[in-house]
Each structure stands twice: as structure tokens, then as C-alpha cells.
C-alpha positions as CSV (number, residue, x, y, z in Angstrom):
1,X,48.6,-19.5,99.3
2,X,48.5,-18.5,103.0
3,X,47.9,-15.0,104.5
4,X,51.1,-13.0,105.0
5,X,52.6,-12.8,108.5
6,X,51.5,-9.6,110.3
7,X,52.5,-7.9,113.5
8,X,50.3,-6.8,116.4
9,X,46.7,-6.7,115.4
10,X,47.3,-7.1,111.7
11,X,47.5,-10.9,111.8
12,X,43.7,-11.3,112.4
13,X,42.9,-8.8,109.7
14,X,45.0,-10.6,107.2
15,X,43.5,-14.0,108.2
16,X,40.0,-12.6,108.0
17,X,40.6,-11.3,104.5
18,X,42.2,-14.5,103.5
19,X,39.3,-16.7,104.6
20,X,36.7,-14.4,103.1
21,X,38.4,-14.3,99.7
22,X,38.9,-18.0,99.8
23,X,35.2,-18.6,100.5
24,X,34.2,-16.2,97.7
25,X,36.5,-17.9,95.2
26,X,35.2,-21.2,96.2
27,X,31.6,-20.2,95.7
28,X,32.4,-18.6,92.4
29,X,34.1,-21.8,91.3
30,X,31.1,-23.9,92.3
31,X,28.7,-21.6,90.5
32,X,30.9,-21.6,87.3
33,X,31.0,-25.5,87.4
34,X,27.3,-25.7,87.7
35,X,26.8,-23.2,84.8
36,X,29.2,-25.3,82.6
37,X,27.3,-28.5,83.6
38,X,24.0,-26.9,82.7
39,X,25.3,-25.6,79.3
40,X,26.8,-29.0,78.4
41,X,23.5,-30.7,79.3
42,X,21.5,-28.3,77.1
43,X,24.0,-28.6,74.2
44,X,23.8,-32.5,74.3
45,X,20.0,-32.3,74.1
46,X,20.1,-30.3,70.8
47,X,19.7,-32.3,67.6
48,X,22.7,-32.7,65.2
49,X,21.3,-30.1,62.8
50,X,18.9,-27.2,62.7
51,X,17.2,-25.7,59.7
52,X,15.6,-22.3,60.0
53,X,13.3,-21.0,57.4
54,X,11.3,-17.8,56.8
55,X,7.5,-17.7,56.5
56,X,8.1,-17.7,52.7
57,X,10.0,-20.9,52.9
58,X,13.5,-19.5,52.3
């Protein structure tokens, strides 16, 4: 997408909002990708099964 065409002094405002939103979205995408990578890494390090017991052995 590109910013909408604007008249007079609106064009710089539209462009500024467009670039700011683009950079915020890019940063959020990078952060989400890192979070997914860390989750997968943690999930792969878990054993195949887990057994949880109480103090009484149940």
C-alpha cells in the first residue's frame, strides 16, 4: 500500500503517518517472529512425555 494522494500540506502528513505505521508494523512483525522462534526452541527441548505426581505418589 502507498499513502493516499493529498493536496496542499496534507501530502507530507499522509507520508509521515504511512512511514511511521510501516515501521511500527515491521517492528511488531520482527518481535513476533522472535517470540515464535523462542517458543519453538523451548518446545523442542522438552522431553517427549512428562509425568507429574503428587507428594503421595498419585
